C-alpha positions in Angstrom: -45.1 16.1 171.6 -47.9 18.4 172.7 -45.4 20.9 174.3 -44.4 21.8 170.7 -46.6 23.4 168.1 -47.0 25.9 165.3 -44.3 28.4 166.5 -41.7 25.9 167.7 -38.3 26.5 166.2 -35.8 24.0 165.0 -33.4 25.1 167.7 -36.0 24.2 170.4 -36.3 20.7 168.9 -32.6 20.3 168.8 -32.3 21.2 172.5 -34.2 18.0 173.2 -33.1 15.7 170.5 -29.6 16.8 169.5 -27.9 13.7 170.8 -29.8 11.6 168.3 -28.1 13.5 165.4 -24.6 13.2 166.9 -22.3 11.0 164.8 -25.0 10.3 162.2 -24.7 10.3 158.4 -27.6 12.3 157.0 -28.8 12.9 153.4 -30.9 16.0 152.7 -32.4 16.6 149.2 -33.2 20.1 148.0 -31.1 22.2 150.4 -30.7 25.3 148.2 -30.2 28.6 150.0 -33.3 30.0 151.7 -35.2 26.7 151.7 -36.4 24.3 154.4 -33.7 21.9 153.3 -30.9 24.3 153.9 -32.4 25.5 157.2 -32.7 21.9 158.3 -29.1 21.1 157.4 -27.7 24.2 159.0 -29.8 23.7 162.2 -28.6 20.1 162.5 -25.0 21.3 162.2 -25.4 24.2 164.6 -27.0 22.3 167.4 -25.5 18.9 167.2 -22.5 17.0 165.8 -23.5 14.8 162.8 -20.6 13.0 161.3 -21.5 13.7 157.7 -24.1 15.8 155.8 -24.7 14.9 152.2 -26.6 17.7 150.3 -28.3 16.6 147.1 -29.3 19.4 144.7 -29.4 20.5 141.1 -26.5 22.9 141.2 -23.2 22.3 143.1 -22.3 26.0 142.8 -25.7 27.0 144.2 -25.2 24.8 147.3 -21.7 26.2 148.1 -23.2 29.1 150.3 -25.0 26.5 152.3 -21.9 24.5 152.8 -20.1 27.6 154.0 -22.9 28.3 156.4 -22.6 24.8 157.8 -18.9 25.2 158.2 -19.3 28.5 159.9 -21.6 27.1 162.6 -19.7 23.8 162.9 -16.4 23.2 161.3 -16.2 19.6 162.4 -19.0 18.4 160.2 -18.0 16.7 156.9 -20.2 18.0 154.1 -20.5 16.5 150.6 -22.5 17.9 147.7 -24.3 15.4 145.5 -25.3 17.0 142.1 -28.7 15.7 140.9 -31.5 16.8 138.7 -34.5 15.2 140.3 -36.6 15.6 137.2 -34.4 13.0 135.5 -34.4 9.3 136.6 -31.0 8.9 135.0 -29.6 11.7 137.1 -31.2 10.1 140.2 -29.5 6.8 139.4 -26.1 8.6 138.9 -26.5 10.4 142.2 -27.2 7.1 144.0 -24.0 5.6 142.6 -22.1 8.7 143.8 -23.7 8.5 147.3 -22.8 4.8 147.6 -19.2 5.4 146.6 -18.9 8.3 149.0 -20.3 6.2 151.9 -18.1 3.3 151.0 -15.0 5.5 151.1 -16.0 6.7 154.6 -17.0 3.1 155.7 -20.4 4.6 156.6 -24.1 3.9 156.3 -27.0 6.4 155.9 -28.7 6.9 159.3 -31.3 9.5 158.1 -32.7 10.5 154.8 -34.7 13.7 154.5 -36.5 13.8 151.2 -37.1 17.5 151.3 -36.9 18.7 147.7 -40.1 19.6 145.9 -41.9 21.8 143.4 -45.4 23.3 143.7 -48.3 24.1 141.3 -46.2 24.1 138.2 -48.0 26.0 135.4 -48.5 25.4 132.6 -48.2 21.6 132.3 -44.7 20.3 132.2 -43.5 16.7 131.5 -40.1 15.5 132.4 -37.8 13.9 129.9 -39.0 10.5 131.2 -42.5 11.5 130.2 -44.1 12.1 133.6 -46.0 15.1 135.0 -43.2 17.1 136.7 -44.6 17.4 140.2 -45.3 13.7 140.5 -41.8 13.0 139.1 -39.9 15.4 141.2 -41.9 15.2 144.5 -42.5 11.5 144.5 -40.9 9.3 141.8 -37.4 10.7 142.2 -37.4 10.1 146.0 -39.0 6.7 145.6 -36.2 5.7 143.2 -33.4 7.3 145.2 -34.4 5.8 148.5 -34.8 2.3 147.1 -31.5 2.4 145.2 -29.7 3.3 148.4 -31.1 0.3 150.3 -27.7 -1.5 150.6 -26.3 1.8 152.1 -28.9 2.2 154.8 -28.1 1.7 158.5 -30.1 -0.6 160.6 -33.0 1.5 162.1 -32.7 4.1 159.3 -35.1 7.0 159.5 -36.7 8.3 156.2 -38.5 11.6 156.4 -40.7 12.6 153.4 -41.8 16.2 153.2 -45.4 16.3 152.1 -48.1 19.0 152.6 -51.6 19.6 153.8 -51.9 20.2 150.0 -52.6 16.4 149.8 -56.1 17.4 150.9 -56.6 18.9 147.4 -56.9 15.5 145.9 -55.9 11.8 145.7 -53.7 10.0 143.2 -55.3 9.7 139.8 -54.4 6.0 139.3 -55.6 5.8 135.7 -54.5 9.2 134.6 -51.5 10.4 136.8 -50.3 12.4 133.7 -53.6 14.3 133.3 -54.2 13.2 129.8 -50.6 14.3 128.9 -51.6 17.8 130.0 -54.9 18.1 128.3 -56.8 17.8 131.6 -54.1 19.4 133.7 -54.7 21.3 136.9 -51.5 22.4 138.7 -53.1 22.1 142.2 -54.6 18.6 141.6 -51.2 17.5 140.4 -49.6 19.0 143.5 -52.2 17.2 145.7 -51.5 14.0 143.9 -47.8 14.2 144.5 -48.2 15.1 148.2 -50.6 12.2 148.8 -48.0 10.0 147.2 -45.4 11.2 149.8 -47.6 10.1 152.7 -48.3 6.7 151.1 -44.7 6.2 150.4 -43.8 6.8 154.1 -46.3 4.2 155.1 -44.8 1.6 152.7 -41.2 2.0 153.7 -41.0 0.1 157.0 -43.1 -2.7 155.5 -40.9 -3.0 152.4 -37.6 -2.4 154.3 -38.4 -4.5 157.5 -35.0 -6.1 157.4 -33.4 -2.7 157.9 -35.9 -1.9 160.7 -36.6 1.3 158.8 -39.0 3.9 160.1 -40.6 6.6 157.9 -42.5 9.7 158.7 -44.3 12.2 156.5 -44.2 15.9 157.4 -46.3 18.9 156.6 -43.9 21.8 157.5 -46.5 24.5 157.2 -46.8 27.6 155.0 -43.3 29.0 155.3 -42.2 32.6 154.7 -38.7 33.0 153.1 -38.6 29.8 151.2 -38.0 29.8 147.5 -40.6 27.1 146.7 -43.3 29.4 145.6 -40.9 31.6 143.6 -39.4 28.6 141.9 -42.8 27.3 141.0 -44.1 30.7 139.7 -47.1 30.6 142.0 -49.1 33.8 141.6 -51.5 35.0 144.2 -54.4 34.0 142.0 -53.1 30.5 141.6 -52.5 30.3 145.4 -56.1 31.4 146.0 -57.3 28.7 143.7 -55.4 26.0 145.7 -56.8 27.2 148.9 -60.3 27.1 147.4 -59.8 23.5 146.2 -58.5 22.4 149.7 -61.4 24.2 151.4 -63.9 22.2 149.2 -62.2 18.9 150.0 -62.3 19.8 153.7 -66.0 20.2 153.6 -66.0 23.9 153.4 -64.0 24.3 156.7 -60.3 24.9 156.2 -58.3 26.3 159.2 -56.4 29.5 158.3 -52.8 28.7 157.4 -50.7 30.8 159.7 -47.3 31.7 158.1 -44.1 30.4 159.5 -40.5 31.6 159.2 -37.7 29.1 158.2 -36.7 28.5 161.8 -40.2 27.4 162.6 -40.7 25.6 159.3 -37.8 23.1 159.9 -39.0 22.0 163.4 -41.5 19.4 162.3 -38.9 17.8 160.0 -36.4 17.6 162.9 -39.0 16.0 165.2 -39.6 13.4 162.5 -35.9 12.7 161.9 -34.8 12.5 165.5 -37.5 11.7 168.0 -36.7 8.1 169.0 -40.3 7.4 170.0 -41.9 8.7 166.8 -44.6 6.5 165.5 -43.7 4.8 162.2 -45.8 5.9 159.2 -47.0 9.0 161.1 -48.1 12.2 159.4 -46.9 15.3 161.3 -48.2 18.9 161.4 -46.8 21.5 163.8 -44.6 18.8 165.4 -47.5 16.6 166.3 -49.1 13.5 164.8 -52.4 14.2 162.9 -54.5 12.3 160.4 -54.2 12.7 156.7 -57.1 12.3 154.3 -58.4 8.7 153.9 -56.9 8.3 150.5 -53.4 9.1 151.8 -53.5 6.3 154.5 -55.5 3.5 152.9 -53.5 0.2 152.9 -54.7 -0.7 149.5 -53.4 2.6 148.2 -50.0 2.1 149.9 -49.3 -1.0 147.9 -51.0 0.3 144.8 -48.6 3.3 144.7 -45.6 1.1 145.3 -46.5 -1.1 142.3 -47.2 1.9 140.1 -44.0 3.6 141.1 -42.0 0.4 140.3 -43.6 0.3 136.9 -42.9 3.9 136.1 -39.2 3.9 137.2 -38.7 0.5 135.4 -37.4 -1.5 138.4 -38.8 -3.8 141.1 -37.5 -3.5 144.6 -37.7 -6.6 146.8 -35.4 -6.7 149.8 
């Protein structure tokens, strides 16, 4: 993939891999307007012919402009909105039931899941109704539960893409205190780093746990993207952003490459490589469309299984396939 890099656009990726999206049923979480999720879905529709795009988001009305954009670029693609509040495990379970019934009605299976939705550096501390720190809940637990609940609806050779971040370099999972002392010891960036480390570990677990489906999963750092609503939704001030960069620099041994900004067209490219490249290495971590190495704590085999067991305990359900 060395011919692709930081400035590669989604359209460039689709010129090479569009046939691998043709006829596919694809689920994208967090595709609100002006996000990487919506850009990914629109780019897929514009440059290929997926059979069905399922868009999972908090507000059905908010997703309608994205549906219209998809229909504008490709009127042949079926699009279904799946309402879901990812901070609620009950809502995730309801969404999984709706997805299953939608797929059954179409006699289809999911070929690709793009777990794109996320929040960043939430401040002050916020716990979900289920009692979990919000970033760990939304960025990891919700996608862990959703993906596993949909196991029976997955096609053979399903591809699962988990959006992570180089923010995982800020810190590992706090195994004995993932809730930061119920907020008493909360740091928004350490919580973000924990959730992003979890995304990478989850990708490494999927093919092992879902071997019967021949599943393959890749974790993606899309880059620092201009035009996305992630920072705005998370109320990230310049001061807070600087604090996050300082933490990441410390964890990188004082040497952190400058993060060049991307636009949305460039930001979705690495996701599309992960979703469509037939030769992509299972469990890989991608940056700028190429495989790179995450921090040791985000690839350790012991941590892979440790996170799976913790996640099962927190969502209250064991998954053995």
